[in-house]
N, C-alpha and C positions, 0 to 999 in steps of 0.2 A: 959730107953732102956738099955739092956745088953745082950751080947751073952750068949748061954747056958754054955760055958766054964768060963765065967766071965772075960775073958782076955781083953774085949773091951766093953765100954759103955759110956753113957751120962746120967747123972742125972741132971735134972734142974727144976727150977721154971719157970713158964710162966706167963706173964702179957700182957694184950692186950684189944683191942677194936674192936667190930664188929658192924657195922651200916648197915641197909638196907632200901630201899625205894622201894615201889611197886614191891616187890618180887626180887629185884636186890641188891646185896651187893655193898654199896657205900663207905665203909670204912673197911679196914681190917689192923690192926697194931698189931704186936706181937713181943715181946722179950722173948727169952729163955736164961736164965743165969744160968750156973751150972758148974759141974765138967766133964771132958772128961777123958778117959784113953784108952790106946791101940793103936796099929797100924793096918791098913788094906790097901786095894788098894788105897784109897783116902787120907790116912793119914800116908804116909811113913815118917819115921823120927820123929814120935811123941815123946815128952819128956817122960822120965820115970815116972811112977806113975801118979797121978791124976793132972790135971791142969785146970785153969779156961777157959771156953769158953762161949761166948755169941754170939747169933745169932739173926738178926732182919728180919722180914718179913713185906712186905707191899704190898698193892693191886697195881699192875702195871696198868697204864692207856693206855699204847701202844704208848705214845709220845716220848719214849726214845728208841734209837736203842737197847739198853741192854735189853729191855722188850721182845725182840724176841729171845734172847739167851737161848737155852734149858739147863737143868741141865747136868753137865758133865757126870754123870752116865747113860744119855739116849742116848749118842752118837750112831747113827746107829739103835736105837730102841725106838724112842720117843713115838710111839703109845703104844707099850707094857709097856713102862716105866710109862706112865700116867694111865694105867689101873690098878685097885686094884687087 
């Protein structure tokens, strides 16, 4: 991912596993590991130049209170945020 101007971006390798059973996803584990650069609304004070950034994703089962916390960028706009 990179902005048209090239002043912000994230280039990463992805590794993960997806499993399904009877049409339902039962496992989703993903790690993105790469280089990020630039500042924006959600990355103020980012280091100069490229720096390593790793992000992990897993399928929430709803048993943890954190499973119900929406992404910060969706505040006040969850329905629109979740629509492509």
